[in-house]
Backbone as ProteinMPNN parsed JSONL, in Angstrom:
{"seq_chain_A": "MAVIEITSENYNELINSDTPVIIDNFADWCGPCKMLSPIFDKVSYAYDGKLKFGKLDTEANPEIASQNNVFSIPCLIIFHKGKEVDRIVGYMPESRLKSSIDSVLAKIKVILE", "coords_chain_A": {"N_chain_A": [[-13.069, 2.784, 5.341], [-11.637, 5.552, 3.815], [-9.615, 5.562, 0.917], [-6.501, 7.048, 0.634], [-5.315, 9.501, -1.552], [-2.096, 9.65, -2.669], [0.442, 12.054, -2.736], [3.342, 14.064, -3.511], [3.218, 15.944, -1.552], [1.904, 14.849, 0.715], [3.09, 12.415, 1.202], [5.46, 11.829, 2.906], [4.506, 12.424, 5.492], [2.449, 10.566, 5.702], [3.745, 7.988, 5.461], [5.297, 8.033, 7.731], [3.623, 7.703, 9.813], [2.228, 6.559, 12.955], [0.446, 4.542, 12.689], [0.434, 1.678, 10.687], [0.845, 1.776, 7.104], [-0.396, 0.984, 3.893], [0.556, 1.158, 0.592], [-0.654, 1.414, -2.606], [0.952, 1.205, -5.486], [0.424, 2.269, -8.661], [-0.645, 2.473, -12.15], [-2.632, 4.14, -14.591], [-2.779, 2.855, -17.08], [-2.301, 0.221, -16.613], [-3.369, -3.042, -16.687], [-3.567, -5.213, -14.671], [-3.443, -3.547, -12.424], [-5.834, -2.126, -12.603], [-7.598, -4.204, -12.169], [-6.989, -4.883, -9.542], [-7.611, -2.597, -8.093], [-10.468, -2.158, -7.241], [-10.644, -4.202, -5.367], [-8.639, -3.554, -3.523], [-9.721, -1.153, -2.555], [-12.106, -2.129, -1.363], [-11.095, -3.888, 0.6], [-9.885, -2.078, 2.281], [-11.798, -1.186, 4.084], [-12.08, -3.284, 5.867], [-9.889, -3.097, 7.485], [-9.993, -0.821, 8.959], [-8.722, 1.568, 11.137], [-6.609, -0.07, 11.833], [-4.821, -0.108, 9.765], [-3.678, 2.15, 7.38], [-4.712, 3.094, 4.112], [-3.385, 3.856, 0.975], [-3.051, 5.306, -2.308], [-0.79, 5.52, -4.953], [-0.152, 7.15, -7.836], [2.0, 6.164, -10.168], [2.777, 7.341, -12.527], [2.194, 10.039, -12.234], [3.738, 10.62, -10.057], [6.604, 9.955, -10.348], [9.059, 10.245, -9.035], [8.701, 9.41, -6.383], [7.986, 6.746, -6.747], [10.342, 5.813, -7.888], [12.159, 6.309, -5.798], [11.265, 4.391, -4.023], [11.973, 2.096, -5.294], [10.194, 0.871, -7.16], [9.526, -1.324, -9.545], [7.817, -2.994, -10.848], [4.318, -3.101, -11.408], [0.968, -3.839, -10.316], [2.209, -2.704, -7.168], [2.288, -3.166, -3.874], [3.239, -1.528, -1.048], [4.128, -1.804, 2.302], [4.431, 0.297, 4.993], [5.819, 1.201, 8.157], [6.115, 3.516, 10.595], [7.849, 5.026, 8.941], [9.509, 3.157, 7.753], [9.998, 0.6, 5.339], [8.196, -2.345, 5.59], [7.291, -4.568, 4.255], [6.492, -5.875, 0.961], [4.093, -6.379, -1.62], [3.7, -7.77, -4.685], [2.029, -7.58, -7.766], [-1.149, -8.739, -9.112], [-3.786, -10.024, -7.057], [-6.405, -12.11, -5.726], [-9.101, -11.105, -3.479], [-9.157, -12.663, -1.038], [-6.558, -13.663, -0.85], [-5.089, -11.3, -0.757], [-5.971, -10.227, 1.699], [-4.984, -12.207, 3.406], [-2.225, -11.901, 2.998], [-1.874, -9.278, 3.945], [-2.638, -9.66, 6.622], [-0.53, -11.304, 7.48], [1.635, -9.522, 7.305], [0.846, -7.547, 9.146], [0.927, -9.087, 11.461], [3.66, -9.533, 11.593], [4.552, -6.922, 12.07], [3.413, -6.525, 14.575], [4.887, -8.347, 16.104], [7.406, -7.168, 15.935], [6.945, -4.891, 17.422], [6.623, -5.897, 19.965]], "CA_chain_A": [[-12.037, 3.814, 5.391], [-11.336, 6.102, 2.5], [-8.246, 5.391, 0.443], [-5.883, 8.362, 0.511], [-4.51, 9.736, -2.752], [-0.772, 10.065, -2.213], [1.181, 13.001, -3.559], [4.611, 14.439, -2.877], [2.911, 16.79, -0.399], [1.475, 14.099, 1.902], [3.777, 11.124, 1.259], [6.305, 11.641, 4.095], [3.661, 12.405, 6.688], [1.699, 9.315, 5.722], [4.572, 6.806, 5.748], [5.866, 8.149, 9.071], [2.522, 7.57, 10.764], [2.303, 5.474, 13.936], [-0.391, 3.473, 12.14], [1.016, 1.185, 9.43], [0.183, 2.219, 5.874], [-0.142, 0.199, 2.69], [0.457, 2.039, -0.566], [-0.834, 0.762, -3.901], [1.633, 1.899, -6.582], [-0.336, 1.856, -9.84], [-0.723, 3.375, -13.304], [-3.935, 4.011, -15.245], [-2.693, 1.989, -18.253], [-1.944, -1.127, -16.146], [-4.528, -3.925, -16.54], [-3.648, -5.81, -13.335], [-3.73, -2.474, -11.455], [-7.268, -1.855, -12.694], [-8.284, -5.345, -11.562], [-6.744, -4.87, -8.103], [-8.108, -1.368, -7.482], [-11.692, -2.284, -6.441], [-10.363, -5.113, -4.252], [-7.887, -2.743, -2.566], [-10.69, -0.234, -1.943], [-13.015, -2.913, -0.524], [-10.331, -4.416, 1.739], [-9.538, -0.974, 3.178], [-12.825, -1.083, 5.125], [-11.879, -4.363, 6.836], [-8.731, -2.788, 8.329], [-10.178, 0.527, 9.485], [-8.111, 1.758, 12.444], [-5.418, -0.921, 11.968], [-3.944, 0.089, 8.621], [-4.101, 3.199, 6.449], [-4.597, 2.692, 2.718], [-3.106, 4.949, 0.064], [-2.779, 4.974, -3.714], [0.196, 6.394, -5.566], [-0.073, 7.072, -9.296], [3.437, 6.193, -10.485], [2.992, 8.238, -13.664], [2.134, 11.406, -11.728], [4.733, 10.76, -8.99], [7.693, 9.013, -10.646], [10.168, 10.374, -8.087], [8.397, 8.581, -5.215], [8.078, 5.352, -7.2], [11.774, 5.531, -8.048], [12.738, 6.297, -4.451], [10.861, 3.137, -3.389], [12.384, 0.978, -6.155], [9.029, 0.216, -7.749], [9.882, -1.711, -10.906], [6.659, -3.697, -11.392], [3.071, -2.683, -10.789], [0.792, -3.17, -9.043], [3.17, -2.979, -6.108], [1.78, -2.676, -2.594], [4.329, -1.421, -0.08], [3.644, -1.549, 3.657], [5.362, 1.078, 5.8], [5.485, 1.454, 9.555], [7.006, 4.532, 11.167], [8.827, 5.476, 7.96], [10.337, 2.074, 7.211], [9.297, -0.439, 4.601], [8.109, -3.605, 6.328], [7.105, -5.64, 3.283], [5.831, -5.465, -0.277], [3.299, -7.381, -2.312], [3.751, -7.375, -6.089], [1.14, -8.276, -8.686], [-2.576, -8.877, -8.808], [-4.227, -11.189, -6.297], [-7.804, -11.992, -5.301], [-9.328, -10.501, -2.169], [-8.782, -13.537, 0.082], [-5.096, -13.734, -0.776], [-4.62, -9.988, -0.32], [-6.216, -10.145, 3.137], [-4.041, -13.116, 4.057], [-0.908, -11.259, 2.934], [-1.906, -8.137, 4.87], [-2.648, -10.201, 7.985], [0.835, -11.76, 7.774], [2.479, -8.348, 7.518], [0.445, -6.936, 10.414], [1.45, -9.949, 12.528], [5.099, -9.261, 11.652], [4.699, -5.618, 12.724], [3.077, -6.716, 15.99], [6.045, -9.015, 16.716], [8.464, -6.159, 16.017], [6.591, -3.961, 18.5], [6.654, -6.56, 21.281]], "C_chain_A": [[-11.761, 4.29, 3.969], [-9.871, 5.869, 2.169], [-7.694, 6.78, 0.135], [-5.09, 8.444, -0.793], [-3.169, 10.311, -2.299], [-0.111, 10.965, -3.252], [2.504, 13.296, -2.86], [4.373, 15.288, -1.634], [2.562, 15.988, 0.86], [2.22, 12.782, 2.113], [4.567, 10.915, 2.56], [5.495, 11.578, 5.374], [2.941, 11.062, 6.813], [2.582, 8.126, 6.091], [5.19, 6.85, 7.137], [4.815, 8.051, 10.177], [2.794, 6.438, 11.755], [1.45, 4.281, 13.504], [0.262, 2.994, 10.848], [0.185, 1.653, 8.23], [0.575, 1.291, 4.732], [-0.406, 1.106, 1.492], [0.396, 1.2, -1.834], [-0.181, 1.651, -4.958], [1.018, 1.378, -7.877], [-0.127, 2.847, -10.988], [-2.056, 3.109, -14.004], [-3.924, 3.032, -16.42], [-2.486, 0.512, -17.895], [-3.201, -1.972, -15.905], [-4.634, -4.569, -15.162], [-3.933, -4.772, -12.239], [-5.221, -2.171, -11.419], [-8.079, -2.979, -12.056], [-8.156, -5.322, -10.037], [-7.429, -3.693, -7.402], [-9.409, -1.542, -6.684], [-11.513, -3.22, -5.243], [-9.64, -4.352, -3.147], [-8.827, -1.807, -1.818], [-11.606, -0.974, -0.968], [-12.31, -3.391, 0.745], [-10.006, -3.309, 2.739], [-10.545, -0.848, 4.331], [-12.636, -2.141, 6.222], [-10.754, -4.045, 7.827], [-8.801, -1.377, 8.912], [-9.62, 0.62, 10.912], [-6.844, 0.953, 12.664], [-4.364, -0.606, 10.918], [-4.522, 1.196, 7.751], [-3.837, 2.709, 5.028], [-4.379, 3.922, 1.85], [-2.838, 4.443, -1.336], [-1.825, 6.01, -4.277], [0.229, 6.141, -7.068], [1.399, 7.235, -9.683], [3.758, 7.095, -11.674], [3.032, 9.696, -13.205], [3.216, 11.685, -10.681], [5.919, 9.824, -9.211], [8.853, 9.084, -9.656], [9.939, 9.517, -6.844], [8.509, 7.106, -5.588], [9.543, 4.943, -7.347], [12.466, 5.411, -6.701], [12.446, 4.975, -3.741], [11.187, 1.901, -4.236], [11.195, 0.172, -6.674], [9.349, -0.043, -9.219], [8.752, -2.439, -11.619], [5.424, -3.194, -10.666], [1.982, -3.675, -11.152], [1.813, -3.642, -8.008], [2.644, -2.329, -4.836], [2.931, -2.685, -1.605], [3.734, -1.053, 1.272], [4.755, -0.862, 4.44], [4.87, 1.135, 7.241], [6.554, 2.362, 10.128], [8.172, 4.861, 10.228], [9.675, 4.395, 7.325], [9.472, 1.069, 6.463], [9.363, -1.739, 5.394], [8.018, -4.775, 5.356], [6.528, -5.051, 2.007], [5.164, -6.665, -0.917], [3.235, -6.93, -3.767], [2.802, -8.242, -6.912], [-0.297, -8.336, -8.201], [-2.809, -10.108, -7.942], [-5.682, -11.003, -5.918], [-7.902, -11.497, -3.863], [-8.843, -11.379, -1.009], [-7.265, -13.616, 0.246], [-4.506, -12.401, -0.318], [-4.804, -9.847, 1.186], [-5.23, -11.02, 3.911], [-2.638, -12.507, 4.097], [-0.829, -10.085, 3.908], [-1.87, -8.623, 6.317], [-1.25, -10.669, 8.399], [1.758, -10.588, 8.079], [2.132, -7.673, 8.842], [0.923, -7.764, 11.605], [2.949, -9.722, 12.699], [5.357, -7.935, 12.371], [4.423, -5.755, 14.217], [4.239, -7.373, 16.728], [7.193, -8.03, 16.903], [8.208, -5.219, 17.192], [6.699, -4.576, 19.884], [8.05, -6.727, 21.818]], "O_chain_A": [[-11.667, 3.486, 3.042], [-9.001, 5.966, 3.034], [-8.34, 7.583, -0.538], [-4.289, 7.56, -1.096], [-3.123, 11.339, -1.625], [-0.104, 10.684, -4.45], [2.746, 12.828, -1.748], [5.232, 15.348, -0.753], [2.895, 16.414, 1.966], [1.993, 12.104, 3.116], [4.356, 9.915, 3.246], [5.776, 10.757, 6.248], [2.842, 10.499, 7.903], [2.206, 7.33, 6.951], [5.571, 5.809, 7.672], [5.112, 8.296, 11.346], [3.5, 5.48, 11.438], [1.707, 3.147, 13.908], [0.61, 3.812, 9.997], [-1.018, 1.891, 8.342], [1.726, 0.869, 4.621], [-1.459, 1.737, 1.394], [1.279, 0.384, -2.1], [-0.697, 2.719, -5.284], [1.082, 0.181, -8.159], [0.479, 3.905, -10.82], [-2.546, 1.98, -14.004], [-4.956, 2.437, -16.728], [-2.495, -0.347, -18.776], [-4.003, -1.658, -15.026], [-5.689, -4.485, -14.534], [-4.587, -5.083, -11.244], [-5.802, -1.984, -10.351], [-9.131, -2.729, -11.467], [-9.089, -5.691, -9.324], [-7.787, -3.8, -6.229], [-9.457, -1.108, -5.533], [-12.167, -3.041, -4.215], [-9.982, -4.483, -1.972], [-8.743, -1.679, -0.597], [-11.852, -0.491, 0.137], [-12.87, -3.307, 1.838], [-9.866, -3.582, 3.931], [-10.174, -0.445, 5.434], [-12.996, -1.908, 7.376], [-10.677, -4.659, 8.892], [-7.782, -0.811, 9.31], [-10.003, -0.158, 11.786], [-6.076, 1.25, 13.579], [-3.17, -0.807, 11.14], [-5.709, 1.184, 7.424], [-2.862, 2.001, 4.774], [-5.1, 4.912, 1.973], [-2.445, 3.292, -1.529], [-2.017, 7.214, -4.108], [0.593, 5.054, -7.517], [1.969, 8.316, -9.541], [4.889, 7.56, -11.812], [3.812, 10.493, -13.726], [3.573, 12.839, -10.443], [6.211, 8.987, -8.356], [9.555, 8.093, -9.456], [10.891, 8.953, -6.304], [9.063, 6.31, -4.83], [9.922, 3.836, -6.964], [13.273, 4.505, -6.493], [13.262, 4.49, -2.957], [10.735, 0.796, -3.933], [11.198, -1.058, -6.628], [9.433, 0.882, -10.027], [8.725, -2.498, -12.849], [5.465, -2.897, -9.472], [2.062, -4.303, -12.208], [2.218, -4.805, -7.981], [2.565, -1.105, -4.733], [3.531, -3.73, -1.353], [2.941, -0.118, 1.381], [5.871, -1.371, 4.538], [3.668, 1.12, 7.506], [7.738, 2.027, 10.144], [9.322, 4.96, 10.655], [10.483, 4.685, 6.443], [8.367, 0.733, 6.89], [10.434, -2.177, 5.813], [8.59, -5.839, 5.594], [6.129, -3.888, 1.968], [5.609, -7.804, -0.775], [2.768, -5.827, -4.053], [2.773, -9.466, -6.776], [-0.609, -8.028, -7.051], [-2.111, -11.113, -8.078], [-6.154, -9.872, -5.8], [-6.914, -11.475, -3.129], [-8.185, -10.882, -0.094], [-6.758, -13.631, 1.368], [-3.527, -12.381, 0.429], [-3.892, -9.396, 1.88], [-4.709, -10.612, 4.948], [-1.948, -12.592, 5.113], [0.168, -9.922, 4.612], [-1.153, -8.06, 7.143], [-0.835, -10.454, 9.538], [2.568, -10.654, 9.003], [3.029, -7.269, 9.582], [1.284, -7.208, 12.643], [3.452, -9.72, 13.822], [6.274, -7.836, 13.186], [5.127, -5.163, 15.035], [4.545, -6.995, 17.859], [7.876, -8.062, 17.927], [9.143, -4.802, 17.876], [6.851, -3.858, 20.872], [8.232, -7.265, 22.91]]}, "name": "protein", "num_of_chains": 1, "seq": "MAVIEITSENYNELINSDTPVIIDNFADWCGPCKMLSPIFDKVSYAYDGKLKFGKLDTEANPEIASQNNVFSIPCLIIFHKGKEVDRIVGYMPESRLKSSIDSVLAKIKVILE"}
């Protein structure tokens, strides 16, 4: 699945989707963000159809980052139907990221039942 570049034009539509979305809040100057980026891209393929993946450049979109109280990056925020379900802050290896995502998706499934 392709990772969607998030802008002020598509942000609201994306977070209000019926499919949960995970947004990577990053900046080009951030070392841990650069380390997480290829992992985030790779993991997006494992969740095709279950979770949308987006990237938000906090330098280009400071109003969205501020609105979401992003104080540390990388900061992955998971939304479902317009509401924040969880957030993951900091770099982590692929296995830990997948485990964290699986936990959040299980939480969303419980909410839906």
